[in-house]
N, C-alpha and C positions, 0 to 999 in steps of 0.2 A: 504494500500500500504506500509506504513512504517513498519507494523508488518511483512508483507511478506518479505521485504528486510532484516529485522533483523533475521527472521527465516532462510533465505538462508545464511546469513553471519555466523550464529551460526553453521549451518550444515557444511559449508566450514571449519570453525575453528576446529570442531571436526574431520573431515576427515583429515585435515592437521596434527593434533596432533596424531591421530592414525597411520597415514602413516609414521610419522617421529619418532615413539617411538624407532625404531631400532637405530636411530642416538643418542638417549639419553641413551640407555641401556649401561651398563658397559660391556666391553668385559671380557670374562672369562680369568683368569690368565693362562698364559702358564706354563707348568710343570717346577718347579724349576726356574722360571723366566729366562729361557734360552734366551729370546729375549733381556734381559737387560745386557747380558754378552758381553765382548769384542769380536769382530770379529777376528778369528785367521788369521794369515798371515804366509807366508813362508812355509818351509818344515822341519825345525829343529825338530826332534822327541823329543829331550829333553825339548823343549818348548811346543810342542803340546801334548805330553804324559808325563807330569811331573813325576819325580821320586817320589815325595811326594804330596799327595792330602789329606789335612786334616790329619787324623790319619792313612791313608792308604799309603803304600809304595809298590813300584814295584822293581823287580830286573832289571838287564840290559836286553835290548830288544834282543831277539834271534829269529831265524827264519826269516821271511820276514821283512825287514827293509826299503822297498821301498813303501812309501805311494801312489805312482802313478801307481803301478803295476796292479791295478784292483783287487788285493787280499788285504784283511784287514791286518793291522799290529795288532797283538794280544798280550796282556799282562795280567798278573794277579796282581791286587792290593790286599794287605793283611793288615789287622788291627786286631791284636790278632787272634781270631778264625774266623773272617769274611773275605770273599773273594769276590772281584768283578772282573768278567771276562769282559775285556774291549777290544773293537775293534775300529779301526780308519782307514780312508783312505781319499785320496784327489782325487776327480773325475774331469773329464774334464770340466763339466758344473754344474751349480746349478741344472738343471733339472735331471742330472744323480744322484746327491746326494739325491734329493727328491724321485727319483725312488727307491733308496736303502732303504729309510724309508718305502716306500710302500711294498717292498719285505719282510722286516722284519715282517710286519703285516700279509702278506699272509702266510709266514712260520709259524707264530703263529697259524693262523686259520687252516692251513693244518695239523699241529701237534696236533690239538684238545686242544690247550691251551685256558683256559678261558680268553676271552677278555672283560668280563663284566666290566664296569666302565672305559673303555679305554679312553684315550685322543689321538686324531689323527688329523693331518692336513698335507696335502701335497700340493705342488705347491706354497708355500710361504716360505719366509726366516724368521724364521726357520721353517722347516718341522719337525714333530715329531710323534712318536708313543710311548705311555706309558701305561703299565699295571703294576700290582703289581710286583715289583722286576725286572722289565726290562724297559729300555727306549732306543730308537734310535732317533737321532736328527741330524739336519744339521745346519751349520753356513756357508752360501754361498755354495761353492763347497766342503766343509769339512764335512765328515760324521763320526759320532760317535755312539757307542752303549755301554751300560753297563748292565750287568746281575748280580743280587745279589740273595741271598737265600730268601730275603723278602724285603718288602717295606721300613722298617726302615734302613736296611743296605744300600739300594740304596739311600735313602734320605741323610744319613750321607755322602756318597760319592759325590752325586750330589751337595750338598750344598757347597762343597769345590772345586769342579772341575772348572777350570777357564773359560772354553768355553761352 
């Protein structure tokens, strides 16, 4: 009887441990630690799209300057011969911003861009889609994307971008 109880207890412990490994597993790091960055606020483009990001600089914003318009505000950041094409918008809801990330992934797939090795999450804050040389992400209802010629240029930019 005592052996029977010990056997049942051992089985229960093993099942509990196997069932809870998910809780003990480390979460994969989000690209460029975007979840550890400050949450943007307001609509001041000079704050949200800084003129200087690390070694990258942008000119004055031209074209669409209304982040609420439903169209992205677009700029080019330059550092010597490297260029990062950058887009930004403020959506009505977090869900809309997350949907924008989903759309960037769908556009990549429809354009036959290789998404092997992608990092992708929607429906959470932050949502993100990252492949080599490109990333789109959210911070609340703020939507951002950056496109560079390669992973290293994107990394240099993203490590300095505040949000």
